N, C-alpha and C positions, 0 to 999 in steps of 0.2 A: 457639597449638593449630594441632597437626598440619595437614598436607595431607589428611591422610588421614581427618580428623575435624573437617575443616570446615563451621563455619555458615554458611547460605545464605540471606537470606531476602527472598521475594518479595511478592506484594500478598496471597496467599492462606492464606501459610503459612511454615515452615521447612526448607528442603532440611539433610538431613545426611548427608553423604558419610561411608561407610562402605570403605573399600581400593576396588575398582573397581561399589562399588553407590551407587547418589544414592536416598537416602530420605526421602520427604513423609508425615507426620501429617499429619490434617484431623480436623478437628470434622466428627462424623455428621450434625450437625445443620446443617449447609452443605450440604446434597446435598438433593436431590430426588427421586431414585430409588425404586420399589417392591422392584427386588431389583435386588441385586449387581452379576447379572450383564447388567447394562445398559448396565456400565460395560466391559466387555469386548473393547468397536471400537477402545478407544482401545490394543489390545496390537496392533492390526495394523502389520504393521513400516511403516515410511518412512524412507528414507534421509535425509530431514533432521533428522530427530529419535531422541532415545536411545530405546532398545528398553523399554519398560515390560513387566516381568517377569513381576512379582504386584500383586493388587490384593487386599485383605482387609478385613474388619471385627476390630478389636481391640477391646472395650467400644464408648466411645463415642466411636471413631478409627477415619477409613477410613485403612489405609496403603497408599502404591501405594512401586512398588522397580524405580528403572530399572538397566538395566547402563550402566558409562562404560567407551568404549573406553581401550586402554592409550594411557599418556602425555597423555591430554585433559589441558587447561587450562580452570579456570573462565575467563568473560569478565571475572569482576572483576579477573582478574590482568595483561588488556590494557593496560592503562597504561604496565606495567613494559617492556613490549617498543617495538622501536624505532619510528619511524614510518612506515615501510615496511610492517609487519608490522600494525601498528595500520590504516594507509589500504587496506591489503589486505582484511580481518577485515570492513572498512568496507564496501567494497566488494561484497563476498559474500552480505552479510546482507541488502542491497539489492538483489542480484539472486535471492535463493531466493524473495522474495517470498509466503513463506510465509501472509501473513496474506491474500492476493488469493487463493491456490491452495487455500486449505485450508477447510474445512468446519467448525473449530472455532475457538474460542478460543484463543488463544496469545500467553503471558507473555511480553514483550517485553523485562520485566527483566532487566537482564547477569546477573543470579543466576539465572538460569535459560537462560543459555546456555554451550554451555563449545565450544572452538575446541582448533587443531592448525594451527600454520604451514605452510604460508602462507596457503589457501583453505577447510579444514575448518571448518563448524560445525555444530554440532546444537543442538537444542531440547530443553528436557526437559519442563515440565508442558504442555500441553494440555488443554481443556476442551470437552466436548458441553455441551447445554442443561442438562443435572443437574446438572451438577457448577459450583462458583466458581469465578468468573472478574471480572476488571477489567472494569469498563465507564465509569467513571469521566473517562478521556481518549479521544479519537479517534484513531486510528491512525497519525495525519501525527504527531500532539502526540507517541509513544509512540516514531516512529520518528527522529524529531529528537532526541528527550531520546537512544535510544541511540544514535544514529550522534554527537551530541557527547562524550557519556563515551567511546565508542570513541576520539576523539581529542584528546581534553582531558583528559581522567581525572575530569571534576566530576562529581560524585555525581550518577546518574542521577533519584533520586526530585525532589532541586531542578530539578532541566531540563524534569521534566515539567510544572510551573506558569510555568518564565523559562526557555525554550530561550536566553537573551540573557543570564543569568547566567554561559555558560561566554567569551563575549567578553569578559567584562572584563577574564581576565588573559591571554587570548589573542586581543590585535585582530587577527586573520588575514582575509581578504577571502573567503575560501572559508568560514569560518567563518558570516559574517555571511549568504552565499549559503542554508549548509544553515537558519539559523534563521529565514530571511525564507521560506522555500521554501512555496508556496499547494497545492501534488499531492505524492504521491508517486512520480508520475513525474519531475517537476522535480526533489526529493530526489536519487533517483537519477542523474542527469544529473550533478548537480553533485559526488556522491560520486563517481562513474565520474573527473570529472577532477579531484578531490582525488588522487585514488590512481594515475593517470596521472603527471603534475606530480611525485610523490614519488619514484614508483618512476622517472622518467624520472633524477631527480637522484640515486639511490640508484646507479644505475644510472653515472651520470658519473662518481660519485666513484670506484668501480671504475678505469674506466677513467682518471682523474687518477693513483691511483697506481699503476697499471702505465705508463700512457706519458704523462708530465705534459706532451708537448709538443701532446697531441691537443684539452687542454683549450679552445682557443680558437675551433678547428675546429667542437666542438660545442654549444659555446655559440652560436655563429652561427647554425647551421641550426636550435636549437632556436626560436632568436628568442623566447623567456622572460624573465622578468624575475625573476630570485632572491625580489625580496620578496612576491611574489604564491602562491610554497608556502610550506608546513610548513617549521619548518629541518629540515634532517636531519643528523645529528651523523657527526664523522671517521671514516671506514674505517681498523680497524687491521688490523694484519698478521694478527692470531689470527683475522682474521674474515675474511680473502680467500675463502676456498673458500666461504662461506658468501655472501658478496657472487656471488663469480663465480656461484653460480649464479643467483641474482638476477639476474645480467645477465643469464643466458640465458634466463630466466624474460620478462621483459620487452623483449627485442631487436622483438619485434612494436608495443610502445609506445612505444618511441623510432623506429620506423617512422614511427608514425602523427604524431607530430609534427614531421616532416619536411616531412609533406604538411597541416598544419592549416591552412596559409595557403593554401592551393590551395584546400582542401575551404571556407573559410569568404565565399571570393570570388567560388565559384560559387554558393554557398548565397543569399548578398545578393545576386548577377546576379539570382536565380532561374533561374538555369543548371542544371535537376537533373539532366541527362543527364551533364553534364561534374561537377557535384559525387557524381555515385554513381562516375564514372572512378577521379577522385583519391582517393572513399574504396576503391575497389577494391586500389590500389595502394596505400595506407596500410596495408591489411590489415584492415580494420574488419570485422567478423561481420557478417553478415545481419542479425539482430538489431540492431546498435549503427547499420547505416547505415536498419534503417526507425524507430528511435528521432530520429534526426538529422533525419529526413524530417518525423515526427509534430512538433518543434518547430518545424518552419515552416509545419505545418498542408498542409503536401505530402500529404493521405491517400491516393489513388492510386499516388503514390509509393512509399512505405511497403509499400504491398500488391503491388507488382509483387516488390519486392527480397523480400519474406519474406510470406507468404500465412498461414503461422501465426501470426503475430501481430492476425489478422484483429479477436477480440475486445477487444484490446486498443486497436486502430486504431479502432473503432467507439466503445469509451469515450471516447476522445480525442475524438472528433467531437464525440460528446454534450453533452463538459465543456465545450468552445468555443460549441456552440450553433449547431454544423454539421449539426446530422442528416440535413438536407434533401438535402447532397451523396450521403448513401448511394446513394439511389434511380440514383445515374449511376455508382455504382463498377464493376469488371469485376476477376477474378481473374486471372491467369496461367496457363498452360496448364500450370504444374507444380503446380498448388494441387489439394488429395484432394479427392476426390465429397463427404465430410463439409462443410469447409471452401465449397464450393461451394451447397450447402444450407444451411449457416448463413446466407452472403449473401441466398440467395433470401428466407428468414424473417425477416432486417434489413427488407429492402426490402419485406417486405407488414407489418413496423411501421411504417415509414416513410410509405406510403403507403395505411395502413389498410385493406388486404385482409382482412376477416373473415374470410371464408371460410375462407382458408390460417390465420389465425390461429388458429383454432378447431381446425381438424385437426390441425393439429401441436404445440398446447397438452402431450396426453397425451405427446409425446415428445420433449417440452423436458427437459432435467433442468441447463440453463443458469444459474445463478442472475442474471443479467446480463443474458442475454436476456428470462426471464420479467420479471424487473423492468421490462425497458422496454416489453413486451407487455401488464403491467396497467396499466403508465401512457399508452399508447396507448388501452387502453377507457376508460381515465377521463378520459381528453383529450374525448374523443367522448360521455363521458357516458353511458358502460357500464360503469354500477355492478355488473350481474349479473356479466356474466364478471369484470371485475376482481377481483372478490372470490372468484372461482372458480379466479385465477391467486394472488392471495394465500395459500387455503389450500393450494394446492400446493406454493407458493414455503415455507412456516413447515416445509416437509419438507425441505429444501435447504438454505438460509441464511434462519438465523433475524432477524439485523439487519435485511436486503433486505424480509424479509418485513414485519416490526414497521413498515418505512420504507413501504413500500405499504398497511397496514392506517391508519399511520397519515397517509396524503395521499387513502384513502377517508373517513377523520375530518372531514378538513378539507373535502373534497368536498360531504360531505351539511352541514355547518355554514355553507359559502356559498350552499346551498339554502334553507337555512332562514332565512337573512338576507336571498338575494332573496323568500322568499317574504313575509316580514315588511315588507318596505319596500314591497312590492306592498300591503299591508293599510293601510300608513300612507297610501299614496296616494292607496286606497281612500274611506278616512275622513277626508281632508280635501276629499274630493268630496262628501261628504254635502251637503245642502241645510241651509242656516245657521238653516232652523226648525224642523231636528230637535234638540228639548230635551237628547237624550243625544250629538249629535255630541262637543261636549269630552271625557265619558266614552272614547266610544268614540276617538279621536284619542289622547288620553294610553295606555287601554291597549294602542294598537299602536305610540306611542313605545317604551313600555316593556318591550316582544315584542321590539321591533328592537334594543334594545341590549344586552337578555340576550341575542341571536341574536348580535350582534358582540362580544359577552365569550366566548361558548363559541365564536364562530371565530376571536377571539387565541388562545385558550386552545390548539385544534386545531392553529393557525399553530405553536407554539412546541414542540410535539408532532413536529411535521414536523422541524423547525428542528437538535431534539435526537437524532432516528433519525437524519437523512441525515448527520451531521454524524461517526456511529458506523459508518455503511456508505463514508465517506468520497466520498459522489458530491457 
């Protein structure tokens, strides 16, 4: 089948490519809309997504038509590229953070992604709550499978259930780290490391082809073992112009490798100022510096470098059970008024300042902040305000709203268990002369058992909902 007529399967259906158009036909019964116009919001332009130009009903089908940029390639073809391109595309996929930043459900199946070397990636299908989407796997599991597909070519569908399958034929240390990553932040750092090393060695091959005498010098400065990186193919003379361009693009990455030892030593010795200076010499971006400090739980240092990462820094602190530290954070003078307002609200959440929380609720649209507000109310047994937050969150981010709803149900179930336990304790205290004591105790025991069963079921729902939001 020619490229112009290729078929690409994702979880909800099959794309058909026709020239510069991508067409997806789905059964009407998979949708939950009242009017087709409710899907028009998906036509809004977004730099990370293919343009959806038409949505129509044709009989029992809903047909979505997307426009493809010139010379774009399906990500299914990526395994045929060299490792420098594959690792660069993997890095770009993690850097885009489309799942975190989007209100929609985005298919991470390689058949839904399109690319153009070196660092252009677009997604096709994204769904609102009225459209079909895959919710069987967590975002982390999907990203692991996608990245391992990019790097090894192992089928995405098999990697979803068993990411370690890619390691059997590719026993590489970095791929092990991909499979073992426990969060999207950790996975991003691993992919960045892979891309750095692969790009460096591609650059090094160019230097070897041009000036063989420089090989030992660069190997000495890099200070890294060849066995720690993905194998890089030999550079042919016909590819010299392409790889020279690659060398120019990755000069900054080579510089970073020169200073990597200084950076790591400073971080290990808790010399944060020295580490920052070394990272600046290594041409680390502010975002990369902040990410590096976050790996060492240095939240204030990360804020000082890049206050625009405030939401991510706060999320990381909560993930690390360090939320109490938020109350002591300060923003640098370069922070915007919006960032300062958010930090004030975050401090109000930690300090449980109910006046501030209730006053700001109607103005807050950040799903992460709303979830934290709801959890704060719930932690103080204020189920009414927590429910109010949940209702608003439902219009902002469905997975997080479902998670908060599950937490509310669990809280109610715990209260039922507490009440049932109290009634059992009271029944056991009844005078033994009461002929109905045994019946009352048995009844209270039965009620407690039922309440505990309901709590267990509610906890299961919380665990599943939590996995879907990556909390």
